[in-house]
C-alpha positions in Angstrom: 0.0 0.0 0.0 1.4 3.4 -1.0 2.0 6.1 1.6 -0.8 8.2 0.2 -3.3 5.4 0.2 -2.3 4.4 3.7 -2.8 7.9 5.0 -6.3 8.2 3.4 -7.3 4.8 4.9 -6.2 5.9 8.3 -8.1 9.2 8.0 -11.4 7.6 6.9 -11.0 5.0 9.6 -10.7 7.7 12.3 -13.7 9.6 10.9 -15.8 6.4 10.9 -14.6 5.5 14.4 -15.9 8.8 15.7 -19.3 8.2 14.1 -19.4 11.5 12.2 -18.8 10.5 8.6 -22.0 8.6 7.9 -24.1 11.6 8.9 -22.1 13.9 6.8 -22.3 11.5 3.8 -26.1 11.3 4.2 -26.4 15.1 4.1 -24.2 15.4 1.0 -26.1 12.6 -0.8 -29.4 14.4 -0.2 -28.1 17.8 -1.3 -26.8 16.5 -4.6 -29.9 14.4 -5.2 -31.6 17.8 -5.2 -29.0 19.3 -7.5 -29.6 16.5 -10.0 -33.4 16.6 -10.1 -36.2 18.9 -11.2 -37.2 19.8 -7.7 -40.0 22.2 -7.0 -39.8 25.4 -4.9 -42.2 23.8 -2.4 -40.1 20.6 -2.1 -36.8 22.5 -1.7 -38.4 25.0 0.8 -39.7 22.0 2.8 -36.2 20.5 2.9 -34.6 23.8 4.0 -37.3 24.5 6.6 -36.7 21.2 8.2 -33.5 22.7 9.5 -34.3 25.8 11.4 -30.7 27.1 11.6 -30.3 26.5 7.8 -33.5 28.3 7.0 -32.3 31.4 8.9 -29.0 31.4 7.0 -30.8 31.1 3.6 -33.0 34.1 4.5 -30.0 36.1 5.8 -28.1 35.4 2.5 -31.1 36.5 0.4 -31.2 39.7 2.4 -27.4 40.3 2.1 -25.8 43.1 0.1 -24.9 40.6 -2.6 -28.6 40.1 -3.5 -30.0 43.5 -2.4 -30.6 44.5 -6.0 -33.6 42.2 -6.1 -35.4 44.7 -3.8 -37.5 44.2 -0.7 -36.8 42.3 2.5 -37.0 38.5 2.1 -38.8 36.9 5.0 -39.5 33.4 3.7 -37.4 30.5 2.4 -39.7 30.1 -0.6 -39.0 33.6 -1.8 -35.3 33.2 -1.1 -35.3 30.2 -3.4 -37.1 32.2 -6.1 -34.5 34.9 -5.8 -31.4 32.7 -5.5 -32.4 29.7 -7.5 -32.5 26.0 -6.6 -28.8 25.4 -7.5 -27.6 28.3 -5.3 -29.6 27.1 -2.4 -28.3 23.5 -2.9 -24.7 24.8 -2.8 -25.4 27.0 0.2 -26.9 24.0 2.0 -23.8 22.0 1.2 -21.6 24.8 2.5 -23.6 24.9 5.7 -23.3 21.2 6.2 -19.6 21.3 5.7 -19.2 24.1 8.3 -21.7 22.7 10.8 -19.9 19.4 10.7 -16.8 20.9 12.2 -18.3 23.8 14.2 -19.6 21.8 17.3 -16.2 20.9 18.6 -14.1 23.8 17.2 -14.7 26.2 20.1 -13.2 23.7 22.6 -10.0 23.4 20.5 -8.0 26.5 19.6 -6.3 24.9 16.6 -9.7 23.8 15.2 -11.2 27.2 15.9 -8.5 29.0 14.0 -8.7 26.6 11.1 -12.5 27.0 10.9 -12.3 30.7 11.1 -9.8 30.8 8.2 -12.2 28.6 6.2 -15.1 30.9 6.9 -13.1 34.0 5.9 -11.9 32.3 2.8 -15.5 31.5 1.9 -16.5 35.1 2.4 -13.6 36.3 0.1 -14.9 33.9 -2.6 -18.5 34.9 -2.2 -17.7 38.6 -2.5 -15.2 38.1 -5.4 -17.5 35.9 -7.4 -20.8 37.8 -6.8 -20.5 39.5 -10.2 -20.4 36.1 -11.9 -24.0 35.4 -10.8 -25.7 33.7 -7.9 -25.2 30.1 -8.9 -21.5 30.6 -9.7 -20.9 32.4 -6.4 -22.3 29.6 -4.2 -20.6 26.9 -6.2 -17.3 28.7 -5.8 -17.8 29.1 -2.1 -18.3 25.3 -1.8 -15.0 24.8 -3.7 -13.2 27.2 -1.4 -14.5 25.4 1.7 -13.5 22.1 0.3 -10.1 23.7 -0.5 -9.7 24.4 3.2 -11.3 21.2 4.4 -8.0 19.2 4.4 -6.6 21.5 7.1 -9.7 20.9 9.2 -9.6 17.1 8.7 -6.0 17.0 9.9 -6.7 19.2 12.9 -9.6 17.0 14.0 -8.5 13.5 13.0 -4.6 13.7 12.9 -3.8 16.4 15.5 -0.3 15.1 16.3 0.7 15.2 12.6 -0.9 18.7 12.2 1.2 19.9 15.1 4.3 18.7 13.4 3.3 20.4 10.1 2.8 23.7 11.9 6.2 23.3 13.7 7.9 22.6 10.3 6.2 25.7 8.8 7.5 27.9 11.6 11.0 26.4 11.5 11.6 26.4 7.7 9.2 29.3 6.7 7.4 27.1 4.1 3.8 26.8 3.1 1.5 24.4 5.0 0.9 22.2 1.9 4.6 21.7 1.3 5.1 20.9 5.0 2.2 18.4 4.8 3.8 16.7 1.8 7.2 16.4 3.6 5.6 14.9 6.7 2.7 12.9 5.4 3.7 12.3 1.7 0.6 14.1 0.4 -0.4 17.7 -0.2 -3.3 19.5 1.4 -4.9 19.8 -2.1 -4.6 16.0 -2.5 -6.4 15.4 0.8 -9.2 17.8 -0.2 -9.6 16.1 -3.5 -9.7 12.7 -1.9 -12.3 13.9 0.6 -14.4 15.2 -2.3 -14.2 11.9 -4.1 -14.9 10.0 -0.9 -18.0 12.1 -0.2 -19.2 11.6 -3.8 -19.3 15.3 -4.5 -19.5 16.3 -8.2 -16.3 15.7 -10.2 -16.0 19.4 -11.0 -15.7 20.3 -7.3 -13.2 17.4 -6.8 -11.0 18.5 -9.7 -11.0 22.1 -8.6 -9.0 21.1 -5.5 -5.9 20.3 -7.6 -3.2 23.0 -7.2 -2.2 24.7 -10.4 0.6 27.2 -10.9 -1.1 30.5 -10.1 0.6 33.7 -11.2 -0.5 37.1 -12.5 -0.2 35.9 -16.1 -2.1 32.7 -15.8 -4.8 31.8 -18.4 -7.8 29.9 -17.1 -9.1 27.5 -19.8 -12.1 26.0 -18.0 -14.7 26.7 -15.4 -13.0 24.1 -13.2 -9.7 26.1 -13.5 -11.5 29.3 -12.5 -13.1 27.6 -9.5 -9.8 26.2 -8.4 -8.0 29.6 -8.9 -10.5 31.7 -7.0 -10.5 29.1 -4.2 -6.7 29.2 -4.0 -6.5 33.0 -4.0 -9.3 33.3 -1.4 -7.5 30.8 0.8 -4.3 32.8 0.5 -6.0 36.0 1.3 -7.7 34.4 4.4 -4.4 33.1 5.6 -2.8 36.6 5.3 -5.8 38.1 7.2 -5.5 35.5 10.0 -1.8 36.3 10.4 -2.6 40.0 10.9 -1.0 41.1 7.6 -1.8 44.7 6.6 -4.9 45.1 4.3 -2.6 46.6 1.6 -0.8 43.3 1.3 -4.1 41.4 1.0 -5.4 43.9 -1.5 -2.3 43.7 -3.6 -2.5 39.9 -3.7 -6.1 40.0 -5.0 -5.5 42.9 -7.3 -2.5 41.2 -8.9 -4.7 38.3 -9.9 -7.8 40.3 -10.7 -7.3 40.4 -14.4 -6.8 36.6 -14.7 -9.9 36.0 -12.6 -12.0 38.5 -14.4 -12.4 40.8 -11.4 -12.8 44.6 -11.2 -11.1 46.8 -8.6 -14.4 47.6 -6.9 -15.1 44.0 -6.3 -11.7 43.5 -4.8 -12.2 46.4 -2.4 -15.6 45.0 -1.4 -14.2 41.6 -0.8 -11.4 42.8 1.5 -14.0 44.9 3.5 -16.5 42.0 3.9 -13.9 39.5 4.8 -12.2 41.9 7.3 -15.6 42.5 9.0 -16.4 38.8 9.3 -12.9 38.1 10.7 -13.2 40.9 13.2 -16.7 39.6 14.2 -15.4 36.1 14.8 -12.3 37.3 16.6 -14.4 39.5 18.8 -16.4 36.7 20.2 -15.3 35.9 23.7 -16.2 32.3 23.3 -14.6 32.0 19.9 -17.6 30.1 18.8 -17.5 30.5 15.1 -20.7 28.6 14.5 -24.0 30.5 14.1 -26.3 29.5 16.9 -29.8 28.8 15.8 -32.3 31.5 16.6 -34.8 30.7 19.3 -37.9 29.1 17.8 -40.9 30.3 20.0 -44.0 28.2 20.1 -47.7 29.2 19.9 -49.5 32.1 18.2 -47.5 35.4 18.2 -49.1 38.4 19.9 -48.8 40.6 16.8 -50.2 38.1 14.4 -52.4 40.6 12.6 -49.4 42.8 11.8 -47.4 39.8 10.6 -50.2 38.6 8.3 -50.7 42.1 6.8 -46.9 42.4 6.2 -47.0 38.9 4.5 -49.9 39.9 2.3 -48.0 43.0 1.2 -44.9 41.0 0.3 -47.0 38.4 -1.6 -48.7 41.1 -3.6 -45.4 42.9 -4.3 -43.5 39.8 -5.4 -46.0 37.1 -6.4 -48.3 38.9 -8.7 -47.4 37.0 -11.8 -46.2 33.7 -10.3 -47.8 30.4 -11.4 -49.7 28.5 -8.7 -46.9 26.0 -8.3 -44.5 28.8 -7.2 -47.0 31.1 -5.4 -48.7 28.4 -3.3 -45.4 27.5 -1.3 -44.8 31.2 -0.8 -48.3 31.9 0.6 -48.1 28.7 2.7 -44.8 29.6 4.2 -45.8 33.2 4.8 -48.9 32.0 6.7 -46.7 29.6 8.7 -44.2 32.3 9.6 -46.9 34.9 10.4 -48.9 32.5 12.7 -45.8 30.5 13.9 -47.4 27.2 13.0 -45.4 24.1 14.0 -46.7 22.4 10.8 -48.5 23.7 7.8 -49.7 22.0 4.6 -51.8 22.7 1.5 -54.6 20.3 0.6 -55.3 20.6 -3.2 -58.4 19.3 -5.0 -58.0 16.8 -7.8 -61.2 17.6 -9.8 -61.1 14.3 -11.7 -60.8 12.1 -8.6 -62.9 14.5 -6.5 -60.3 14.2 -3.7 -58.2 16.6 -1.8 -54.6 15.6 -1.2 -51.6 17.3 0.5 -49.2 18.8 -2.1 -46.9 21.1 -0.2 -46.0 20.7 3.5 -43.7 22.5 6.0 -42.7 21.3 9.4 -40.7 18.4 10.9 -41.5 15.1 9.4 -44.3 16.5 7.1 -42.8 15.4 3.8 -43.2 11.8 4.8 -46.9 12.3 5.7 -48.0 13.8 2.4 -49.5 10.7 0.8 -51.5 9.9 3.9 -53.1 13.3 4.1 -56.1 12.9 1.8 -59.9 13.0 1.8 -62.9 12.9 -0.6 -64.6 16.1 -1.8 -68.1 14.8 -1.0 -69.5 16.1 2.2 -68.6 14.4 5.5 -69.4 16.2 8.8 -65.8 16.9 9.8 -63.8 20.0 10.4 -62.3 20.0 6.8 -65.6 19.9 5.1 -67.0 22.5 7.5 -64.2 24.8 6.5 -64.7 24.1 2.8 -68.4 25.1 2.9 -67.8 28.1 5.2 -65.7 29.8 2.5 -63.7 31.5 5.3 -61.0 30.5 7.8 -62.1 28.5 10.8 -60.2 28.0 14.0 -60.8 24.8 16.1 -59.2 25.9 19.3 -59.3 22.6 21.2 -59.7 19.5 19.0 -59.6 17.2 22.0 -62.7 18.8 23.5 -65.5 16.3 23.4 -67.7 18.7 21.3 -65.0 18.8 18.6 -62.9 15.6 18.9 -65.3 13.4 16.9 -65.2 16.0 14.0 -61.5 15.5 13.5 -61.1 12.9 10.7 -59.2 9.7 11.5 -56.7 10.2 8.6 -55.6 13.6 10.2 -55.4 12.4 13.8 -53.4 9.3 12.9 -50.7 11.5 11.2 -50.8 14.5 13.6 -51.9 13.0 16.9 -50.7 16.0 19.1 -52.4 18.8 17.1 -54.6 20.6 19.6 -55.5 23.9 17.8 -56.2 23.6 14.1 -56.6 26.5 11.7 -58.1 25.9 8.3 -58.3 28.5 5.5 -60.2 27.5 2.3 -59.1 28.7 -1.2 -62.2 29.2 -3.4 -62.5 29.6 -7.2 -65.9 30.4 -8.6 -67.5 29.5 -5.3 -65.9 26.1 -5.1 -63.2 25.1 -2.6 -60.2 24.0 -4.5 -57.6 24.0 -1.8 -57.3 24.3 2.0 -54.4 25.8 4.0 -54.0 23.7 7.2 -51.9 24.7 10.2 -51.4 23.8 13.8 -49.2 24.7 16.8 -48.6 21.1 17.9 -49.6 20.4 21.5 -49.7 24.2 22.2 -53.1 25.9 22.3 -53.8 28.9 20.1 -53.7 31.4 23.0 -56.5 34.0 22.8 -58.1 32.4 19.7 -58.3 34.4 16.5 -60.0 37.7 16.1 -62.2 38.5 13.1 -59.6 40.9 11.8 -56.9 38.1 12.0 -59.1 35.6 10.2 -59.9 38.1 7.5 -56.2 38.8 7.0 -55.5 35.1 6.6 -58.5 34.9 4.2 -56.9 37.7 2.0 -53.7 35.7 2.0 -55.5 32.6 0.8 -57.2 34.6 -1.9 -53.8 35.2 -3.5 -53.8 31.5 -4.4 -57.3 31.9 -5.8 -56.1 34.7 -8.0 -53.2 32.5 -9.3 -55.7 29.8 -10.2 -57.8 32.3 -12.1 -54.8 33.7 -13.9 -53.9 30.2 -15.0 -57.3 29.5 -16.4 -57.4 32.7 -18.3 -54.1 31.9 -20.1 -55.4 28.5 -21.4 
């Protein structure tokens, strides 16, 4: 067995022994299953929303300066996907998985914290530098940059003794870390990163971009893979300079000297240095040195200002969803209702006119995607809460579905799938006086405190009517 193969086998064995690798592989497989399919906005939004921390990062990115030109504050994952695109969200998800994988233990280990901070800053350099190339290119380039730095993190976490020797050699001989790594382990940092990308079954383009090429100010990049590798390498160099406390002028000169080869303008370089410096200072200023983004608190129950939240959601829908087809508008309305009312789970029942049955088509909330097929009922009248809502033509709140006066009106198919749902809110979507869809939401075992006022129910009804308008627009175009 060659020295390189032996090293990789030892590295994968240590990862598997700690039990982390299978989880990471599962995450990667799911992300790239998304990248290689014609997934809908609703399906992607449901996947992102199943991870509360990830959903907040997606929304923050959509509201960042990089995407500010799209106008208006983004408050839902569905709209963020419409703005950024499925590919960009998939690459962002992959980047988050990579960073979250190492973030948990990093604060407890100074070496790991420094390596992770440098990877974060390198990614920020790349995002800023590649923003002019378009959203999809930028997020793809960030993933390549993170993978470019992943070898350093792997050694810190799984081969700490060897990494200590590499750092000592760098200090003694004043050489680059990759060269020191090759002297001690017989393999470069780039080769470790490429092997990891192959091991994790990432796309070949990302794996190939790990390979170190001779980068100079006169270099000619012949392929997209070459460009990805070059911008990852330059971003990593800039992040290393920043982490060592080098003057900004040195970092700016490095980036500017390669700007022409990378297709960058001076203004982009200036913005990249500023953004990366701000991020680096923010991380360094944290007393705990916790470079991971802690999930925001997720309160339960109906918010006290629900009317204001519904009205703001309606304005955003009208501003951005006026010409969207039902397939894209429905997830946006559904998520807006879920966010405004703070539902634990929310799904849309859609009528199949030929079969005369309602079935769940879009669902948000933990475990909801697996329940979609079981959420179905016939259109013909049955004295239960769903049919009462359908013929009421207005939203209905069932405050306590375990109360003896209501419990027998909750259909078995619903109770079997959502046994803890106590307060259920149903908002019908009517077209030509026929219910064609129902928005269904609940707060889990939490009661809807204070019920729903007429004004709040009317605001929800106006939100549901946006889906009705989309159906009407669709029929007029036929």
